[in-house]
C-alpha positions in Angstrom: 43.5 -19.6 15.1 46.7 -17.4 14.6 46.3 -13.8 15.5 47.7 -12.9 12.1 45.3 -14.2 9.5 46.5 -14.5 5.9 43.5 -14.0 3.5 42.6 -17.2 1.7 42.7 -15.5 -1.7 44.6 -12.5 -3.0 43.1 -9.4 -4.7 44.3 -10.8 -8.0 42.7 -14.1 -7.4 39.5 -12.3 -6.3 39.5 -10.4 -9.6 40.1 -13.6 -11.5 37.2 -15.3 -9.8 34.9 -12.4 -10.7 36.2 -12.6 -14.3 35.6 -16.4 -14.3 32.0 -15.9 -13.0 31.4 -13.3 -15.7 32.8 -15.7 -18.3 30.6 -18.5 -17.1 27.5 -16.2 -17.3 28.5 -15.3 -20.9 28.9 -19.0 -21.7 25.5 -19.8 -20.4 23.9 -17.0 -22.3 25.7 -18.1 -25.5 24.6 -21.7 -24.9 21.0 -20.5 -24.4 21.1 -18.5 -27.6 22.6 -21.5 -29.4 19.7 -23.7 -28.2 17.2 -21.2 -29.3 18.9 -20.9 -32.7 19.0 -24.6 -33.0 15.3 -24.8 -32.5 14.7 -22.1 -35.0 16.9 -23.7 -37.6 15.2 -27.0 -37.1 11.9 -25.5 -37.9 13.4 -23.5 -40.8 15.2 -26.5 -42.1 12.0 -28.5 -42.2 10.4 -25.7 -44.3 13.4 -25.6 -46.6 13.4 -29.4 -47.1 9.8 -29.2 -48.2 10.6 -26.5 -50.7 13.6 -28.4 -52.0 11.5 -31.5 -52.6 8.8 -29.5 -54.3 10.9 -27.4 -56.6 14.3 -29.1 -56.6 17.6 -27.8 -55.5 18.7 -25.1 -58.0 21.7 -23.9 -55.9 25.0 -24.3 -57.5 27.6 -26.2 -55.7 30.2 -24.1 -54.0 33.6 -24.3 -55.7 36.2 -26.5 -54.1 39.2 -24.5 -52.7 42.3 -24.6 -54.8 44.9 -27.2 -53.7 47.4 -24.6 -52.7 44.8 -22.3 -51.1 45.0 -22.5 -47.3 41.8 -23.3 -45.5 41.3 -20.6 -42.8 41.6 -21.9 -39.3 38.5 -21.8 -37.1 39.1 -20.1 -33.8 37.8 -22.1 -30.8 34.9 -20.5 -29.0 34.6 -20.0 -25.3 32.0 -22.8 -25.2 34.8 -25.2 -26.1 36.4 -24.5 -22.7 35.3 -26.6 -19.8 35.2 -24.5 -16.7 35.7 -26.2 -13.4 32.5 -27.9 -12.3 31.0 -26.9 -8.9 30.7 -29.6 -6.2 27.8 -32.0 -6.4 26.8 -35.2 -4.6 24.7 -37.9 -6.4 22.1 -40.3 -5.3 22.8 -44.0 -5.9 20.8 -47.2 -5.9 21.8 -47.5 -2.2 20.5 -44.0 -1.2 17.9 -44.4 1.5 14.6 -42.6 1.1 13.8 -41.5 4.7 10.3 -41.6 6.1 8.9 -41.1 9.6 12.1 -42.4 11.2 13.1 -38.8 11.6 10.9 -35.8 12.7 12.3 -33.4 10.1 10.3 -33.0 6.9 13.5 -32.5 4.8 16.9 -34.1 5.1 20.1 -35.0 3.3 23.1 -36.9 4.4 26.2 -36.8 2.2 29.4 -38.9 2.3 32.2 -36.5 1.4 34.6 -39.3 0.6 32.4 -40.7 -2.2 30.3 -37.6 -2.9 27.2 -39.7 -2.7 23.9 -39.1 -0.9 23.5 -41.8 1.8 20.0 -40.8 2.8 17.5 -38.1 1.8 14.0 -36.8 2.4 12.8 -34.0 0.1 16.4 -32.9 -0.4 15.7 -30.7 -3.4 12.4 -29.2 -2.1 12.6 -25.4 -2.0 12.3 -24.2 1.6 13.1 -21.2 3.8 16.7 -21.6 5.0 16.2 -19.4 8.1 19.5 -18.7 9.9 21.3 -21.4 8.0 21.6 -18.5 5.6 24.5 -17.3 7.8 26.6 -20.1 6.4 26.7 -18.2 3.2 27.2 -14.9 5.0 30.2 -16.4 6.7 31.6 -18.0 3.6 31.4 -14.8 1.5 32.8 -12.7 4.3 35.7 -15.1 4.9 36.6 -15.0 1.2 36.8 -11.2 1.2 38.1 -10.1 4.6 41.7 -9.0 4.6 42.3 -7.9 8.2 40.6 -9.8 11.0 41.8 -7.2 13.5 40.2 -4.3 11.7 37.2 -2.9 13.5 33.5 -2.0 12.9 31.3 0.3 14.9 27.7 -0.7 15.4 25.1 1.6 13.9 21.5 2.4 14.9 20.4 1.3 11.4 21.6 -2.2 12.2 20.2 -2.4 15.7 16.9 -1.1 14.5 16.8 -3.6 11.7 17.4 -6.4 14.2 14.7 -5.1 16.6 12.0 -4.6 14.0 12.5 -8.0 12.6 12.9 -9.8 15.9 16.3 -11.2 15.1 18.6 -13.1 17.4 21.6 -10.9 18.2 25.0 -10.8 19.9 23.8 -7.8 21.8 26.1 -5.2 20.4 25.2 -1.6 21.4 25.0 1.4 19.2 28.5 2.9 18.9 30.2 -0.3 20.2 33.4 -1.1 18.3 34.4 -4.7 17.8 36.9 -6.6 15.6 35.9 -8.3 12.3 37.0 -11.5 13.9 34.3 -11.1 16.6 31.7 -10.3 13.9 32.5 -13.7 12.2 32.1 -15.6 15.5 29.1 -13.6 16.4 27.4 -14.4 13.1 27.6 -18.2 13.8 27.8 -19.0 17.5 24.8 -17.0 18.8 23.5 -16.5 15.3 23.8 -12.8 15.7 22.0 -10.7 13.0 23.8 -7.6 14.3 27.2 -9.3 13.6 26.0 -10.5 10.1 24.8 -7.0 9.1 28.0 -5.5 10.5 30.0 -7.8 8.2 27.8 -6.9 5.2 28.2 -3.2 5.7 31.9 -3.4 6.4 32.7 -5.6 3.4 30.3 -4.3 0.8 29.2 -0.9 1.9 25.6 -1.9 2.3 23.4 -4.9 3.1 22.0 -5.0 -0.4 25.4 -5.0 -2.1 26.5 -7.9 0.2 23.4 -9.9 -0.6 24.3 -9.5 -4.3 27.7 -11.0 -3.4 25.9 -13.9 -1.7 23.9 -14.6 -4.8 27.0 -14.4 -7.0 28.5 -17.1 -4.8 25.4 -19.2 -5.1 25.8 -19.0 -8.9 29.5 -20.0 -8.5 28.5 -23.0 -6.4 26.0 -24.1 -9.1 22.9 -23.8 -6.8 21.5 -20.5 -8.1 18.4 -22.2 -9.7 17.1 -23.2 -6.3 18.9 -20.9 -3.9 18.4 -17.1 -3.8 19.0 -14.7 -0.9 17.3 -11.4 -0.1 19.1 -10.8 3.2 22.2 -12.0 5.0 20.3 -12.9 8.2 17.7 -15.5 7.3 14.5 -13.4 7.8 11.6 -15.0 6.0 10.9 -13.7 2.5 9.1 -15.5 -0.3 12.1 -14.9 -2.5 14.6 -16.0 0.1 14.9 -19.7 -0.6 17.1 -22.7 -0.7 17.0 -26.5 -0.2 18.7 -28.8 2.3 20.9 -30.1 -0.5 22.0 -26.6 -1.5 22.7 -25.8 2.1 24.9 -28.9 2.3 26.8 -27.6 -0.8 27.3 -24.3 1.0 28.5 -26.0 4.2 30.9 -28.2 2.3 32.4 -25.0 0.7 32.6 -23.4 4.2 34.3 -26.4 5.7 36.9 -26.3 2.9 37.7 -22.7 3.9 40.2 -22.5 6.8 38.7 -19.4 8.5 35.1 -20.7 8.2 36.1 -24.1 9.5 37.7 -22.5 12.6 34.5 -20.5 13.3 32.1 -23.3 12.6 33.9 -25.8 14.9 34.1 -23.4 17.9 32.0 -24.4 20.9 32.6 -21.1 22.7 34.4 -17.8 22.0 35.3 -15.1 24.4 35.1 -11.5 23.1 37.3 -8.6 24.0 36.0 -6.3 26.8 34.5 -3.1 25.6 32.9 -0.1 27.3 29.5 -1.6 26.7 30.6 -5.1 27.8 33.4 -4.5 30.3 33.8 -8.3 31.0 33.4 -9.3 27.4 30.9 -11.9 26.3 31.1 -15.7 26.0 29.5 -16.7 22.7 28.3 -20.3 22.4 27.3 -22.7 19.7 24.6 -24.5 21.5 24.0 -27.1 18.8 27.6 -28.3 19.1 27.6 -28.2 22.9 24.3 -30.2 23.1 24.9 -32.8 20.4 28.4 -33.9 21.6 26.8 -35.7 24.5 24.6 -37.8 22.2 26.7 -38.9 19.3 28.9 -42.1 19.8 32.3 -41.6 21.4 34.0 -42.5 18.0 32.2 -39.7 16.2 32.3 -36.0 16.5 30.4 -33.1 15.0 33.0 -30.6 13.9 30.9 -27.7 12.6 27.3 -26.6 12.6 24.7 -23.8 12.1 21.1 -23.9 13.2 18.1 -21.9 12.0 14.5 -21.2 12.9 11.6 -19.2 11.5 8.0 -20.3 11.7 7.9 -21.1 8.0 11.0 -23.4 8.2 10.6 -25.0 11.6 13.8 -26.0 13.4 16.6 -26.7 10.9 20.4 -27.3 11.1 23.4 -28.0 9.0 26.3 -30.0 10.5 29.5 -31.7 9.5 30.5 -34.9 11.3 33.7 -36.9 11.3 34.2 -40.6 12.3 37.2 -42.2 14.0 38.9 -42.8 10.6 38.7 -39.1 9.6 35.8 -39.7 7.1 33.5 -36.7 6.9 29.8 -36.3 6.4 27.4 -33.4 6.0 23.9 -33.6 7.4 21.2 -30.9 6.8 17.7 -31.1 8.0 14.6 -28.8 7.9 11.2 -28.4 9.6 11.7 -30.3 12.8 9.2 -29.8 15.6 11.8 -28.4 18.0 15.5 -27.6 18.4 16.0 -30.9 20.3 14.1 -33.0 17.7 16.4 -31.4 15.1 19.5 -32.4 17.1 18.2 -36.0 17.6 17.5 -36.3 13.9 21.2 -35.5 13.2 22.3 -38.0 15.9 20.0 -40.7 14.4 21.3 -40.1 10.9 25.0 -40.1 11.9 24.5 -43.3 14.1 22.6 -45.2 11.4 24.6 -44.4 8.3 28.1 -43.0 9.4 29.2 -44.9 12.5 
């Protein structure tokens, strides 16, 4: 990656996106009110029809407009506009319904060339996404960061949060100052909750405000009905939910983002030495380093993020590419171990993409 990173979107574009999301919400509210009004009018119309049949229609016909009287133009409503539809992939008659051939309880495999689901297993079942959550953390951060070389100093609030909740961490010390670039890599490669929370506070001022940005992004991606975040880390919460299909949509959006793509495809990343870590640290994406020895030589996995909490089992989202440059997204959940999770991805890529 170049040392000088140009933000993907400008401040004006960011403002336009916020305005577009607000407009879409207003359109949905208007559509909901119209549906409710339609139901009410249907019932009222039935009553009116009965009254008309019983007593006759005594209303006088409205006068026709004069020939030279202009008919007022009707302004188009916002509902007549067709906002850009979010990404989706569809099942076909050829979609394979997976059974015991894989260990994972939930899975989806998507062909990004045809936007079709090649194979699935409970793809739309609501589950805990565990640390796959950090895909959304990365995506939202990448869309809002303006200076990768800016710095953030780790706080005791963040380290305490990670300790109390038993989170995986980069291992940043209180008072240690690192670049925003390192926080991005730290969020994905070692699944560092300290790095994720650092990004949240740096970009939004607080963890809670950043989570709100994540949920706004979920709405923009069209997955808000089945995906909702309460934290940027992946800690289990009954209200912190997603599906393997929704995580595939998030990964697709991340792989379309240049900065996210660079982070997600990195096998290792060397951090800059600090007083707390005078030799720096080597961060590793162990899923990528382990799976590359098991997929066919004509196929490579070019991005991935794993996750685990007791309630979700071992899960992972990955993007693969064949020798012709065709790309696929595979997301699985509730495997019995991290290696079983890896082998499920290998099996799906081998069977349907190679």
